[in-house]
N, C-alpha and C positions, 0 to 999 in steps of 0.2 A: 766173367767167364764168357768166351765167345759162343755165339749162337750157331747152331748147325743147320745148314740148308741142304735138302735133297734136290739134286738136279737130275731129271730124266733127259735122255738125249744128250748127255754131257760130252760124249765123244764126237758129236756132230758139229756143224758149222756154228749155229747160234749158241748151242749148249756149251761148247768149249770156251767161247768168249765170255759167256755168262759166268762160267766157273772161275775163270781168271779174275774177273771183276769182283766176284764175291770174296775170293781169297785176298785180293788187294784191299778190300774194305774190312777185313778182319774176321770174316765168317769161316767156320769150318765147313767143308763141303763133302757131302757123301754123294757118290754117283751110282745110279742104278744102271747096270750094264748086263748085257748078255755075255755068256762065256766066250762067244765068237767075236765080240765087239773089238774093233780096231781102236786102240787107245793112244794112237800116235799124237793126236791133238792135245792130249793131257800129259804128255811126257814131261817129266821133271816137276810136275805140280804135286803138292801135298794133298792128295785126295784119298778119301776112304771109299773103297769099291764094295758094292753089294751086288752079287750076281743074282739075277732074277729075271722073271718074264711075266708079262701081263696075264698069261694063262695060268701062272702059278700064284694063286692068291696069297698063300702064306709068305712067299718071297716079297710080295708087295707090302704086307703088314710088317715084315721085318725091316724093310727099307724105310718106312715112314716113322717107325717107333723112335721117339726121343728127339725128333727134329723140330725146329721152330718154324721152318718154311719148307714148302714144296714148290719147286719151280718145274712145271711140266712143259718141257720144250719138245719132247719126243713126238713123232708122228710120221705118218706115211704121206709123202708129197707126190710120189709117182707110183702108179699101179696099172695093171692091165685090165682089172675088173673091179666093179663097184664094191664087191664084198671085201676086197683087200683094204679099201679105204675104211669101210665100216669096222672091220676087225682092228686095224692099226690105229684108227683115230677114235671112233666112238666107243667100242667095247673096251679098248685099253684104258681110256680115260674114265669110263664108268667104274672099272675095276679099281683104278687108283683112288678115285674119290671114295668108293666104298671102303677100301682098306684104310684110308686116312680117317674116315669117320669112325670106324670100329677100333682102330689101334691108337689113334692120336686125335681125339675129337677136340682137344683144346689147343690145337695148332694155331700159331700166330697168323699165318696166311697160306692159302693155296693159290698160287699164281698160274693160270693157264694161258699159254701162248697160242692164240688162234691165228686168224689171217683176214686180210681185207677180202679174200675170196669167199669168206663165209657170208658176206653181205652182197657182193656182186659189184659191177662197175657203176659209175655215176652216169646220170642222164645227160649232163652237159658240162662244159668247162666251168660254168658258174655255179654248179650245184654238186660240190664234192659230197660223197656220202659221209654221214656222221653217226654217232652212237644211237640216234633216234630213227635213222633210216630203216625202213622195212626191208628185211633181208630177202634178196632174190638171187641166190647163188646160181651160177650158170654151168658149173662143172660138177662132176662127181666128187672131186676133191673139195670144192667149195661147199657142197651140200653136206659132206661128212663133217666138215668143220662147224657148220651151222648146227647140225644135230648135236655135236659135241658140246657146243656152247649151251644148248638147251639142257643137256645133262648136268652141266655145271650149275645152271640156274636152279635146277631142282634141289641142289644141295644148299643153295642160298636161302630159299624160302620153303616152308612146308606147302604141300599141294593144296591145302585148304585156303591158301592165300594170306595167312597170318604173317605179318612181318616179323619173323623170328628166325634168327640165323642158326643154321645147322653147321655150316662150315664157312669161315670167312674167305670167300672166293673172290678173286679179282681176275678179270679177263683182259688181255692185251692183244690188240690186232695190228700186226705190222703190215705194211704194203710190201713191195719188192725190196728185198734186203741184199746188199752187196758188201764186199769186203774180203780181206785175206781169208783163205780156206774155202771160199764159196766155189762150187763147181757148176752151178746153174747159170749165173750171169757170165761165167767164164767163156761160154760159147759165143756170146756177143763180142767179148774182148778179142777172141781169136779171129772172128770174122773181120773186125776193124783192123786188126794187125795184118791180115792178109791183103788189106788195101780196099776193102769193100764195106760200105755202110748200108745195110739193107733197110729199106723203108717200106713197111707193109701197108698197102692200100693207097688209094688215090683221093680219098675223101678228106674230111677235116683232119687237121694235125692231131695225131694221137698224143695224149698226155698221161704221164704216170707220176705217182708219188714214189719216192725212194727214201731209203734210210740206210746209213752206214751201220754195220753191225755193232760197232762200239757205242754209237748213240742209242741204238735199240736196247742193248743190255743195260745201259744206264737208266733208260726209261722204265724197263721192266723192274729193276730193283727199286726205283723211286715209287712205282705203283704198289709194289709189295710192302714197302715200309710205311706208306701213307695210311693213317688211320681212316681217313675219309674215303679211301678207295675200296673199302670192304663192300662187296656186292656190286661193284661198279665195273664198267667196261670202258676201255680207252683205245683210241688209235694213237700209236706212237710212230710218228712219221715226219717227213720234211714239211715245212710250211709251203714251200714252193712246189709247183707242178712242172715237170720237165718233159720236153719232147724228146723223142729218140734221136732226132737230128742234133739237139743240144748235147745230149749225153755222148753221142758219137764224136762231136767236135772236141769235147773235153777229153775223151778217150784217145782220140788221134794225137792231141798235144802230149798227153802223158806217155804215149808210145813213141813219140818223136817222129811221127809221120808227117810229111809235108803235104801229102794229098791222099784222099780216099775217094773212091768212086761211090756216089750215092746211087743206089740201085733200087728203084721202085719195084715192088712185087705185088701184083694184084691178089686179092683175097682168094680167088679161085685157084690160083697157082699154089698158094700155101696149102689149101685143102687137098689138092691133088698130090703134092709132095708128102703130106701127112698120110694119105691113104696108101701110097706106095711104101712109105717107111713102115707102116703097120703090117702090110702084106709080106714084106721081106724079113720081118722080125718075129713072126708068129711062133717060131720054135724056141725063142729065147724066154728066159724067166723074168726079165726086166723089160719095162716098156721102152720103146725107142725115144730118143730125145724129142722128136716131133711126132705127135699123133693128133687124132681129131679132137681129143679133149683139150690139148694144148692150143690148137687152132682157135677154139672158142675164146680163149683168153687173148690171143694175139690180135684178133680182128676187132676187139673192142676199142672204142675211141678214148675212153676216160677211166682209167684205173686210178682214181684220185680220191683222197679222203681228207677230212678236216682234222687238224690237231688242236683245235681251240679248247676242247674240254681238258686235255692233258696239260695244256699251257696254263689254264685257269686254276685247275684243282691240284696239279702236281708241280707246277712251275717248270714244266719240261720245255726245253728248247734245244734243238740240235746244235752241236758244237763243231761238227766236221762238215766243211763245205764240200760240194760235189767235186770241185777241183782237187782239194786235199785228199778226199776219200778215194777218188779214182787213181790219183798218183800213188798213194800208198798201196792200193790194191794191185796196180800194174807192177810196181816194184817188187811186191811179194811174189806175184806170179812168176816174174822173171827169175827171182832168186831160187825158186823151186823148179825151174825148168818147165813150167806150165805154158809159158809163152816164149 
C-alpha cells in the first residue's frame, strides 16, 4: 500500500516540484492549502487537498492524521515587517510540529525545508558554511528560519538533554534555488535578456551555491527516507561555487545572446535604489523586489555551503549541470511568455 505524504506549500515553486516527484515515486500526496491558494502548479496531478490554515490548529491535526511523512516547504520569504516572518515561519512551523506530535506521533519523518540564510554567509571562498557552522543570520528572514530550526530541534530532543526522540525530524537547507516556475531568479534572467549583466560591488568576486529545483527535491526525499537522517541537518546544494559572471555567461548562451554589457554597480548605489524602492511602495501590501533587507544579502561575497555531509550520509550528488538547468529554465520561461 502506497504511503501518504503531506506537503505544505505544495502550490509553490519547490512544493509543486516535490509533489510531482513524490507522485512519480509512488507516494500518495496530500496538500495543505488555503481556500484562496492558486493550484495552477498542481493542475492535472492526483493530489488530495486539505483546506486549512496555521492559525486553525484543528485543520492542521486533520491534515497530518494518517500520513507517513510531512514535508514542510511552506514559509514566508518576503515581508515588510519582522512579525510577518515570525508568524509565517516560526509560529506556523511550531503549530505544525505540535499538531503532528498530538495527532500523529508515530510519523515516519517530519522534513523541514530551511535555508542557507538561517546560517548566514561564509567568511571566505575557502570556508563554505557547513552543518557545524555557528549560525549568524544577517536578515530578518534568515533569523526567522534559524528560530524555526530551533523549534524543530526542541521536538527532536527533550529539553532535559536526554537523547530521546519525540518526532523524527530532519532539516534540509538549500542555497539559492532556480528552475521552471521560479519567480525570484527570474528577475536576473530578465536583466540578462535585456542585454545587461549587473555585477554588484568592486571587491572580491562574489560566489554563490546554486541548486536546480529538481535536484533539490530529490535530495529532500533522500533525506526523508534515510534512517540515519533522523535528527540531522543537511545542506542540499551544488558542489561547485559560481560567480554571477559565470551564471550570466551561461544564461546569455541559453538566451541566444551574442553580447551582454557587464555593468558594475557599487554597493552604495544598490542601497540607495533599495531605499527609493521602499519609499515608493509603502502603500502596498507586499514588499518591493529590492529593499534594504535584500541588499544585506546582495552585498555579501560568499553565499556558499558545503554538501559533503549529504554526499557522505545520503549519497547525494547533483545530476543537473548549470548549463542544462539554465537552458531548461530559460526554455520554460519562454514557453510561458515570462521572457
